[in-house]
N, C-alpha and C positions, 0 to 999 in steps of 0.2 A: 575591196572589190574593184575590178578594173573594167574600163569601158573600151570597147573595140568597135571601130567603124569598119564594116565589111568593105572589101575592095569593090569599087564600082557603085557603092551606095551613095545616096545623097548625104551630105554632112549631117543632117538632122536625125538620121536613122542610126541608132546604136544598139548594141546588145551587151549586157553585162556578163562578166564571168568571174569566178572565184579561184584563188589559189587552192592547192589541195588540202592544206590544213583546215581552212574554213569550210570547204566542201565536206570534209570528213566530219567536222563538228556538227553539221546539219544531219548527216546520215546517222551519226551516233545518237542523235536526239530522237530518232525514229524508234519506236518500240522494237525490241529484238526480234519478235515473231514476224515483223513485216520487213526487216532490214535486208534479207537476201535479194529481193527484186531490185532494190535501189542500188545495192552493190553491183549487181549484174549490169545495170544501166551505166554506172560509173565506169566500170572496167571494160565494157564491150562496145560502147559508143553507138548504141542502137536506139530506136524509137520506143517510147513506153508502150505503144500499141502492139509492137512486135513482142515485147517481153511478156505482156499479158496473154498473148496467143501461143506462147511456147508450150508444147506438150513434152512429156518425158521422152518420147521417141525422138524428139529433136535434139537431144543431147546424146552424143556417141562417146561413152567413157573409154572405149578402146583407143580411139584416135584423139580423144579429149577435145572435141569440137562441138559447137552448136550449129544446127542447121536452121536458119531463119527462112521460113517459107510461107508464113501466113501472118496476118495482122488483124486488127479490129477496125471496123469502119461503121460509124453510126451505132456503136455498141454491139455490132454483130460480128461474128467470126467470119473472116474472109480467107479462102484457101489460096491466097497469093499475097505477096508483099505490095507495097505502094507502087514499086517500079516493075512489078511482075518478074522480079529476079530472085533466085534462091541464093542466099548468102551463107557461106560456110565460114564460121568465125572461130578461131582458136580460143579455147578456154583460158582465161588469164590465170596465172599460177596462184594469185591471191584468192581465186574463187574456186579452185579445184576441189577442195574438201567440201565446201558448201554444196557444190553441184552433185557430188556423189551422195551426200546426205539427203538431198531433195528427191533422189530416185527411190529412196526407201519409204517415202510417204505414200499414202493411198491416193487414189484419184488419177486422172489422166493428165492434168496440167502440171507443168514443172513448178510454177509459182501459184500456190493456192492461198486464198484469203481466209485465214482462220476465223475472222470475224464476219465473214460473208453469210448471206442468208441460206446458202446451200453448202453442205459439206463437200469438200473437194472442189468447190467452185473457184474459178479464176478471179483475178483482180480485174477491175475496170480502170480506165485512165482517170476517171473522176475520183475513184477511191484513192488512187495514188496521189493525185493532186491535193486532196484533203490531208492526207498524211504528211505530205511534203510541206504544206503551208503551216501546219501545227509545229513541225520540227524547226522550220525557219523562225517561228516566233520564239521557241524555246532557246534557239541558238543565237538570237538577236540579229538575224539576217533577213533580208527582204529581196528575194530573187525567185523568178518562176522556175518550175521544175526542169524544163528543157534547157534553160540557160545555166542552171545550177548543176546539171548532170552532164549530158552529152556535150553541150557547147563548152562548159568549163573544162571538161577532160580533154577535149580537142585543143583548146587554147593552152592548157598546161603542157601538152606534148610539144606544141610549137614554141612556147615562150620559156618554159622551165626545164624541159627535158631534152631540148635541142633537136627535135625532129624537123625535117624540111617539109614543105608542102607536099612534095611527091611521096615522101615516106608516110605522111598522114593519110594521103589518098589510098595507100596500100592497106593500112589497118582499118580504115573506115569503109573500104570497098566501094567508094564512090566511082561512078563511071567516068566522070570528067573532072578536070582540075577546077573549073569554075565553082562547083559545089563545095570544094575544099576551101577555096579562097574566101568564102563567106565567113569563115571562122576568124577572119580579121587579120590586121597587119601585125607583124611580129613587133613585140615591144622594143623600145629604143635601146634598153640595156642589152637585149639579145642581139640586136643589130650591131651594137658597138663591139660585143664580144666576138662575133663572127668577123667583123672588120679587122680586129686586132690579131686574131689567131691566124688569119690568112695572109697577114702582112709578110712579105718575103724580101730578100735582098739586103745589102749592107745598110747600116744605119747612116743617116745623114750627119756629116761632120759640120758642126756649127762654126762659122768663121768668127774672127775677133770682132768684126763689125757688128754681127748679130749680138754677140755678148755684150757689147757696149750699149746697144739699143735696149737690151733687157735691163 
């Protein structure tokens, strides 16, 4: 597990994130019937409250996109997102078949809790948190759901997959760069890699004097 201090934060404030293999170990510890919504959160970098609010009409299989236009607030469905913005999110290729399968189920919501009190009923953020905590215990991890899903996936894009902050801003649909920079400083290994790959010009010829010093 890695600890990242967000840019501009006080030194004492940190948020943890996981590399993809450990993140997937937690997701795989979640019962299969509940796994789709967690995979959606991992791959699409959205809020749990937005995932709970997705209806089947919010997935366009022709264009293979999700339309995020509502959320949950105080356990109630709200017909707008936190920022009052509609987000059109491409469906990740790893989730494509799952999305099409979800359309074949009964009910209005895309993600339905099979263990809920009402048939076809949606998940709540509280029920997701409970499932996540149990999976963390089974996987031997200790990380909150936001940090383990959205935050970890964003940090993976920056540190492991080579995206820049501006590229991450595009896929997260953030309105400003400051929101993206909270995902933390790029790891030192990634900085070193960028430094070396962008090095240009002729190599330095070491003089005999330097060789003697060595």
